[in-house]
One Martini backbone bead per residue (centre of mass of N, CA, C, O) as a GRO file, in nm:
protein
  341
    1MET     BB    1   0.059   0.061  -0.023
    2VAL     BB    2   0.297   0.255   0.010
    3GLY     BB    3   0.413   0.202  -0.272
    4SER     BB    4   0.165   0.300  -0.428
    5LEU     BB    5   0.164   0.591  -0.318
    6LEU     BB    6   0.449   0.662  -0.410
    7PHE     BB    7   0.403   0.618  -0.712
    8SER     BB    8   0.175   0.825  -0.743
    9SER     BB    9   0.345   1.068  -0.656
   10ILE     BB   10   0.564   1.045  -0.874
   11ALA     BB   11   0.374   1.055  -1.122
   12ALA     BB   12   0.261   1.336  -1.058
   13ASP     BB   13   0.530   1.489  -1.067
   14ILE     BB   14   0.591   1.424  -1.366
   15SER     BB   15   0.319   1.553  -1.488
   16ALA     BB   16   0.406   1.814  -1.393
   17LYS     BB   17   0.399   2.168  -1.522
   18GLU     BB   18   0.610   2.406  -1.409
   19VAL     BB   19   0.640   2.761  -1.506
   20ALA     BB   20   0.593   2.855  -1.209
   21PRO     BB   21   0.531   2.936  -0.912
   22ASP     BB   22   0.229   2.778  -0.876
   23ILE     BB   23   0.230   2.710  -1.200
   24LEU     BB   24   0.046   2.535  -1.437
   25ARG     BB   25   0.087   2.321  -1.740
   26THR     BB   26  -0.061   2.149  -1.966
   27PRO     BB   27   0.018   1.906  -2.149
   28ASP     BB   28  -0.021   1.867  -2.489
   29GLU     BB   29  -0.088   1.553  -2.496
   30ARG     BB   30  -0.377   1.587  -2.364
   31PHE     BB   31  -0.491   1.719  -2.666
   32THR     BB   32  -0.492   1.475  -2.835
   33ASN     BB   33  -0.746   1.355  -3.026
   34LEU     BB   34  -0.991   1.530  -3.017
   35LYS     BB   35  -1.314   1.550  -3.063
   36ASP     BB   36  -1.394   1.804  -3.273
   37TYR     BB   37  -1.078   1.954  -3.236
   38PRO     BB   38  -0.902   2.131  -3.495
   39PHE     BB   39  -0.786   2.372  -3.345
   40ALA     BB   40  -0.577   2.629  -3.319
   41PRO     BB   41  -0.353   2.762  -3.115
   42ASN     BB   42  -0.349   3.047  -2.888
   43TYR     BB   43  -0.141   3.314  -2.734
   44LEU     BB   44  -0.125   3.501  -2.422
   45GLN     BB   45   0.040   3.729  -2.216
   46ILE     BB   46  -0.111   3.772  -1.885
   47GLY     BB   47   0.091   3.841  -1.684
   48ASP     BB   48   0.143   3.528  -1.531
   49TYR     BB   49  -0.029   3.424  -1.789
   50ARG     BB   50  -0.104   3.180  -2.017
   51VAL     BB   51  -0.342   3.236  -2.277
   52HIS     BB   52  -0.593   3.067  -2.433
   53TYR     BB   53  -0.706   3.073  -2.788
   54LEU     BB   54  -0.941   3.100  -3.032
   55ASP     BB   55  -0.903   3.169  -3.406
   56GLU     BB   56  -1.169   3.188  -3.625
   57GLY     BB   57  -1.178   3.285  -3.929
   58PRO     BB   58  -1.197   3.589  -4.051
   59ALA     BB   59  -0.996   3.850  -3.946
   60GLU     BB   60  -1.188   4.098  -4.063
   61ALA     BB   61  -1.415   4.015  -3.899
   62PRO     BB   62  -1.646   4.038  -3.685
   63PRO     BB   63  -1.657   3.926  -3.369
   64VAL     BB   64  -1.702   3.626  -3.170
   65LEU     BB   65  -1.741   3.599  -2.823
   66LEU     BB   66  -1.651   3.307  -2.632
   67ILE     BB   67  -1.749   3.214  -2.295
   68HIS     BB   68  -1.691   3.002  -2.056
   69GLY     BB   69  -1.725   2.790  -1.798
   70GLU     BB   70  -1.773   2.560  -1.525
   71PRO     BB   71  -1.545   2.290  -1.599
   72THR     BB   72  -1.470   2.413  -1.869
   73TRP     BB   73  -1.399   2.489  -2.221
   74SER     BB   74  -1.355   2.552  -2.557
   75TYR     BB   75  -1.472   2.273  -2.632
   76LEU     BB   76  -1.778   2.357  -2.596
   77PHE     BB   77  -1.766   2.511  -2.906
   78ARG     BB   78  -1.736   2.296  -3.143
   79LYS     BB   79  -2.043   2.317  -3.261
   80MET     BB   80  -2.040   2.638  -3.326
   81ILE     BB   81  -1.799   2.738  -3.496
   82PRO     BB   82  -1.871   2.630  -3.787
   83VAL     BB   83  -2.136   2.799  -3.809
   84LEU     BB   84  -2.009   3.082  -3.773
   85THR     BB   85  -1.788   3.070  -3.999
   86ALA     BB   86  -1.985   3.002  -4.237
   87ALA     BB   87  -2.110   3.309  -4.196
   88GLY     BB   88  -1.827   3.495  -4.163
   89HIS     BB   89  -1.709   3.465  -3.879
   90ARG     BB   90  -1.526   3.556  -3.612
   91VAL     BB   91  -1.370   3.343  -3.359
   92ILE     BB   92  -1.349   3.382  -3.000
   93ALA     BB   93  -1.201   3.128  -2.763
   94PRO     BB   94  -1.133   3.125  -2.445
   95ASP     BB   95  -0.942   3.040  -2.158
   96LEU     BB   96  -0.956   3.036  -1.853
   97VAL     BB   97  -0.806   3.057  -1.576
   98GLY     BB   98  -0.765   2.707  -1.501
   99PHE     BB   99  -0.832   2.629  -1.808
  100GLY     BB  100  -0.750   2.422  -2.028
  101LYS     BB  101  -0.464   2.581  -2.185
  102SER     BB  102  -0.437   2.742  -1.950
  103ASP     BB  103  -0.313   2.848  -1.683
  104LYS     BB  104  -0.254   2.696  -1.333
  105PRO     BB  105  -0.314   2.763  -1.037
  106VAL     BB  106  -0.278   2.588  -0.721
  107ASN     BB  107  -0.415   2.825  -0.565
  108THR     BB  108  -0.717   2.939  -0.463
  109ALA     BB  109  -0.621   3.234  -0.380
  110ASP     BB  110  -0.558   3.313  -0.698
  111TYR     BB  111  -0.865   3.327  -0.717
  112SER     BB  112  -1.093   3.550  -0.894
  113TYR     BB  113  -1.325   3.731  -1.033
  114GLN     BB  114  -1.148   3.977  -1.107
  115MET     BB  115  -0.923   3.827  -1.249
  116GLN     BB  116  -1.093   3.719  -1.486
  117VAL     BB  117  -1.181   3.993  -1.588
  118ASP     BB  118  -0.901   4.117  -1.639
  119VAL     BB  119  -0.798   3.908  -1.843
  120MET     BB  120  -1.031   3.932  -2.055
  121THR     BB  121  -0.998   4.234  -2.102
  122GLU     BB  122  -0.706   4.218  -2.205
  123LEU     BB  123  -0.763   4.036  -2.444
  124VAL     BB  124  -0.950   4.233  -2.593
  125ARG     BB  125  -0.736   4.456  -2.616
  126GLN     BB  126  -0.504   4.303  -2.758
  127LEU     BB  127  -0.706   4.221  -3.004
  128ASP     BB  128  -0.891   4.459  -3.077
  129LEU     BB  129  -1.194   4.444  -3.039
  130LYS     BB  130  -1.469   4.498  -3.275
  131GLU     BB  131  -1.792   4.465  -3.323
  132ALA     BB  132  -1.887   4.266  -3.106
  133THR     BB  133  -2.001   3.945  -3.008
  134PHE     BB  134  -2.150   3.825  -2.713
  135PHE     BB  135  -2.105   3.501  -2.544
  136GLY     BB  136  -2.264   3.360  -2.240
  137GLN     BB  137  -2.207   3.091  -1.998
  138ASP     BB  138  -2.220   3.095  -1.697
  139TRP     BB  139  -1.919   3.222  -1.621
  140GLY     BB  140  -1.914   3.365  -1.896
  141GLY     BB  141  -2.121   3.580  -1.805
  142LEU     BB  142  -1.994   3.695  -1.548
  143VAL     BB  143  -1.739   3.788  -1.702
  144GLY     BB  144  -1.831   3.910  -1.983
  145LEU     BB  145  -2.022   4.135  -1.880
  146ARG     BB  146  -1.789   4.291  -1.747
  147VAL     BB  147  -1.635   4.343  -2.006
  148VAL     BB  148  -1.856   4.499  -2.150
  149ALA     BB  149  -1.884   4.722  -1.928
  150ALA     BB  150  -1.578   4.817  -1.967
  151GLU     BB  151  -1.617   4.779  -2.316
  152PRO     BB  152  -1.881   4.884  -2.489
  153GLU     BB  153  -1.754   4.993  -2.766
  154ARG     BB  154  -1.671   4.686  -2.867
  155PHE     BB  155  -1.989   4.624  -2.864
  156ALA     BB  156  -2.289   4.532  -3.052
  157ARG     BB  157  -2.365   4.264  -2.880
  158VAL     BB  158  -2.576   4.029  -2.683
  159VAL     BB  159  -2.547   3.688  -2.545
  160VAL     BB  160  -2.747   3.479  -2.324
  161SER     BB  161  -2.701   3.168  -2.117
  162ASN     BB  162  -2.722   3.030  -1.832
  163THR     BB  163  -2.700   3.291  -1.630
  164GLY     BB  164  -2.544   3.581  -1.457
  165LEU     BB  165  -2.557   3.898  -1.232
  166PRO     BB  166  -2.490   3.925  -0.928
  167ALA     BB  167  -2.651   4.179  -0.717
  168ALA     BB  168  -2.571   4.463  -0.492
  169SER     BB  169  -2.656   4.713  -0.260
  170GLY     BB  170  -2.542   4.829   0.005
  171LEU     BB  171  -2.576   4.615   0.256
  172ARG     BB  172  -2.609   4.367   0.067
  173GLY     BB  173  -2.332   4.408  -0.073
  174TRP     BB  174  -2.165   4.345   0.195
  175ILE     BB  175  -2.327   4.071   0.322
  176GLY     BB  176  -2.385   3.856   0.102
  177TYR     BB  177  -2.122   3.684   0.097
  178PRO     BB  178  -2.096   3.601   0.393
  179LEU     BB  179  -2.372   3.455   0.393
  180PHE     BB  180  -2.302   3.252   0.177
  181LYS     BB  181  -2.065   3.115   0.327
  182LEU     BB  182  -2.241   3.025   0.561
  183ALA     BB  183  -2.430   2.843   0.391
  184VAL     BB  184  -2.210   2.648   0.301
  185TRP     BB  185  -2.129   2.559   0.580
  186TRP     BB  186  -2.414   2.454   0.659
  187GLU     BB  187  -2.440   2.241   0.437
  188GLY     BB  188  -2.186   2.108   0.371
  189ALA     BB  189  -2.114   1.815   0.277
  190VAL     BB  190  -2.152   1.671  -0.054
  191THR     BB  191  -2.245   1.419  -0.230
  192PHE     BB  192  -2.280   1.289  -0.536
  193GLU     BB  193  -2.553   1.152  -0.477
  194GLU     BB  194  -2.690   1.408  -0.364
  195LEU     BB  195  -2.657   1.577  -0.619
  196GLN     BB  196  -2.819   1.391  -0.805
  197ALA     BB  197  -3.090   1.409  -0.643
  198GLU     BB  198  -3.014   1.742  -0.602
  199LEU     BB  199  -2.982   2.001  -0.826
  200THR     BB  200  -2.824   2.288  -0.702
  201PHE     BB  201  -2.646   2.558  -0.643
  202PRO     BB  202  -2.574   2.518  -0.340
  203ARG     BB  203  -2.487   2.218  -0.374
  204TRP     BB  204  -2.266   2.266  -0.582
  205VAL     BB  205  -2.090   2.442  -0.404
  206ALA     BB  206  -2.053   2.244  -0.168
  207TYR     BB  207  -1.928   2.018  -0.327
  208SER     BB  208  -1.683   2.169  -0.463
  209TYR     BB  209  -1.559   2.275  -0.192
  210HIS     BB  210  -1.531   1.982  -0.029
  211VAL     BB  211  -1.405   1.819  -0.230
  212ASP     BB  212  -1.102   1.669  -0.291
  213ASP     BB  213  -1.174   1.556  -0.604
  214LEU     BB  214  -1.281   1.667  -0.888
  215PRO     BB  215  -1.501   1.483  -1.112
  216ILE     BB  216  -1.519   1.587  -1.418
  217GLU     BB  217  -1.629   1.357  -1.594
  218GLN     BB  218  -1.868   1.282  -1.411
  219LEU     BB  219  -2.002   1.561  -1.410
  220MET     BB  220  -2.049   1.594  -1.716
  221GLY     BB  221  -2.232   1.344  -1.740
  222PHE     BB  222  -2.451   1.467  -1.545
  223ILE     BB  223  -2.499   1.776  -1.639
  224GLY     BB  224  -2.438   1.747  -1.994
  225GLY     BB  225  -2.238   1.580  -2.125
  226ASP     BB  226  -2.117   1.406  -2.368
  227PRO     BB  227  -2.040   1.078  -2.328
  228ASP     BB  228  -1.816   1.075  -2.568
  229VAL     BB  229  -1.651   1.357  -2.428
  230THR     BB  230  -1.578   1.378  -2.120
  231ALA     BB  231  -1.266   1.338  -2.134
  232ALA     BB  232  -1.207   1.625  -2.254
  233TYR     BB  233  -1.271   1.773  -1.978
  234ALA     BB  234  -1.021   1.623  -1.827
  235ALA     BB  235  -0.757   1.698  -1.985
  236PRO     BB  236  -0.655   1.964  -1.817
  237PHE     BB  237  -0.650   1.737  -1.557
  238PRO     BB  238  -0.417   1.523  -1.445
  239ASP     BB  239  -0.469   1.645  -1.153
  240GLN     BB  240  -0.561   1.802  -0.864
  241ARG     BB  241  -0.367   2.059  -0.894
  242TYR     BB  242  -0.536   2.168  -1.159
  243LYS     BB  243  -0.837   2.224  -0.991
  244ALA     BB  244  -0.869   2.495  -0.836
  245GLY     BB  245  -1.065   2.651  -1.015
  246ALA     BB  246  -1.299   2.444  -1.029
  247GLN     BB  247  -1.337   2.438  -0.715
  248ILE     BB  248  -1.376   2.768  -0.645
  249MET     BB  249  -1.571   2.928  -0.839
  250PRO     BB  250  -1.855   2.882  -0.716
  251TYR     BB  251  -1.780   3.038  -0.443
  252LEU     BB  252  -1.748   3.330  -0.620
  253VAL     BB  253  -2.011   3.435  -0.746
  254PRO     BB  254  -2.096   3.654  -0.488
  255SER     BB  255  -1.811   3.840  -0.462
  256GLN     BB  256  -1.940   4.099  -0.670
  257LEU     BB  257  -2.201   4.274  -0.610
  258ARG     BB  258  -2.115   4.575  -0.642
  259GLU     BB  259  -1.973   4.553  -0.917
  260ASN     BB  260  -2.224   4.443  -1.067
  261GLU     BB  261  -2.407   4.685  -1.017
  262ALA     BB  262  -2.234   4.873  -1.191
  263ALA     BB  263  -2.276   4.709  -1.455
  264TRP     BB  264  -2.586   4.747  -1.471
  265SER     BB  265  -2.576   5.049  -1.553
  266VAL     BB  266  -2.506   4.978  -1.845
  267PHE     BB  267  -2.754   4.784  -1.917
  268GLU     BB  268  -2.983   4.996  -1.843
  269GLN     BB  269  -2.855   5.171  -2.112
  270TRP     BB  270  -2.898   4.974  -2.335
  271GLN     BB  271  -2.917   5.008  -2.717
  272LYS     BB  272  -2.845   4.732  -2.795
  273PRO     BB  273  -2.846   4.425  -2.871
  274PHE     BB  274  -3.031   4.168  -2.665
  275LEU     BB  275  -3.001   3.819  -2.589
  276VAL     BB  276  -3.223   3.574  -2.446
  277ALA     BB  277  -3.116   3.207  -2.422
  278PHE     BB  278  -3.267   2.998  -2.253
  279THR     BB  279  -3.342   2.715  -2.098
  280ASP     BB  280  -3.591   2.465  -1.972
  281SER     BB  281  -3.348   2.247  -1.826
  282ASP     BB  282  -3.220   2.429  -1.573
  283PRO     BB  283  -3.160   2.403  -1.230
  284ILE     BB  284  -2.951   2.645  -1.182
  285THR     BB  285  -3.096   2.900  -1.380
  286LYS     BB  286  -3.381   2.907  -1.325
  287GLY     BB  287  -3.525   3.226  -1.402
  288GLY     BB  288  -3.271   3.419  -1.486
  289GLU     BB  289  -3.396   3.584  -1.730
  290GLN     BB  290  -3.568   3.809  -1.589
  291VAL     BB  291  -3.352   4.023  -1.519
  292PHE     BB  292  -3.286   4.093  -1.812
  293LEU     BB  293  -3.578   4.171  -1.905
  294GLU     BB  294  -3.600   4.405  -1.682
  295ARG     BB  295  -3.301   4.569  -1.717
  296VAL     BB  296  -3.299   4.544  -2.037
  297PRO     BB  297  -3.437   4.735  -2.283
  298THR     BB  298  -3.344   4.529  -2.545
  299ALA     BB  299  -3.458   4.266  -2.460
  300GLN     BB  300  -3.470   3.940  -2.585
  301ASN     BB  301  -3.669   3.627  -2.620
  302VAL     BB  302  -3.547   3.281  -2.606
  303THR     BB  303  -3.644   2.942  -2.596
  304ILE     BB  304  -3.473   2.639  -2.522
  305SER     BB  305  -3.596   2.330  -2.589
  306GLY     BB  306  -3.450   2.040  -2.428
  307ALA     BB  307  -3.223   2.185  -2.265
  308GLY     BB  308  -2.963   2.234  -2.060
  309HIS     BB  309  -2.703   2.384  -1.918
  310PHE     BB  310  -2.533   2.283  -2.175
  311VAL     BB  311  -2.619   2.422  -2.462
  312GLN     BB  312  -2.370   2.355  -2.642
  313GLU     BB  313  -2.426   2.048  -2.634
  314ASP     BB  314  -2.744   2.026  -2.696
  315ALA     BB  315  -2.746   2.320  -2.903
  316GLY     BB  316  -2.512   2.434  -3.077
  317PRO     BB  317  -2.607   2.476  -3.377
  318GLN     BB  318  -2.871   2.627  -3.304
  319LEU     BB  319  -2.740   2.859  -3.150
  320ALA     BB  320  -2.559   2.960  -3.380
  321ALA     BB  321  -2.795   3.022  -3.573
  322LEU     BB  322  -2.921   3.232  -3.387
  323ILE     BB  323  -2.679   3.424  -3.384
  324ASN     BB  324  -2.670   3.476  -3.684
  325ALA     BB  325  -2.954   3.605  -3.698
  326PHE     BB  326  -2.899   3.831  -3.495
  327ILE     BB  327  -2.669   3.967  -3.654
  328ALA     BB  328  -2.861   4.002  -3.918
  329GLY     BB  329  -3.148   4.118  -3.791
  330GLU     BB  330  -3.345   3.919  -3.713
  331ALA     BB  331  -3.653   3.791  -3.587
  332VAL     BB  332  -3.596   3.592  -3.310
  333GLU     BB  333  -3.865   3.570  -3.135
  334SER     BB  334  -3.985   3.353  -3.355
  335PHE     BB  335  -3.815   3.141  -3.262
  336GLU     BB  336  -3.795   2.773  -3.266
  337VAL     BB  337  -3.626   2.583  -3.010
  338ILE     BB  338  -3.606   2.227  -3.046
  339ILE     BB  339  -3.489   1.957  -2.850
  340LYS     BB  340  -3.405   1.616  -2.915
  341ARG     BB  341  -3.299   1.358  -2.666
   0.00000   0.00000   0.00000
């Protein structure tokens, strides 16, 4: 038994690729022969981190910026990218720090909501994106909407699905996150079986926060990943040390309530197109579309029926076609998107 543990420890040490103190980089061989992911990698150095992004389609075309959530990465957009580029769009799909091919700090304390916003904002600036369409789901919305609010002149329109921008002002803005952390502590450790029995956002946070080693492949199979490709979602994480971002990000969702309220002031004055395209079968963000419809004056609504939390997996081509129509200025509210699973 001791010998087995020692061997496992040595094997893990060999697999780790530390590019700076406490920063890991997933070896390239982990990403070979991934199904339906023929895209060339691109990298930018942003602060301490090398950040990976996809850049597909004609370079001169107005870009579509796709930002993923967690525990996923740009692989999540593999079904959408060909549909978007076929319509003549340039597609930019980065990996957040700690995910995909981007660098991964090993300490959870190095992750913050603000850090992810700052890195993605710098990526948009370095690429000098203009007249861009933004799409975000899950954490992609939480981060990307803040990027849009920081650089609104760079964006021509916004599309969101199964996401949110939790916000509060005044006393609620100050005490909201401490109360949330108290609620996670009160919830305590949640087993995977308990999560399966009742998937809610608080239980997901408690599970990911307390679990020793987040089982990425198993989670993607449960939450909505294609069973044939769940291994691709585990590819960025050779072992537990690479998973700090995936482990802590759910816990950080309400950590910037006051900053998000300031971002809402941008969207409450938004006069450009804004599409809300939530699914009807997501237990995590169910009902979250209402705040966008109430607070964004130009918000239009389309419901994607039959798809779950990861709309990109369940309805990727259909969602991309919807975005194409939205960019073209078509009347998308009459679209009927029904997915048969």
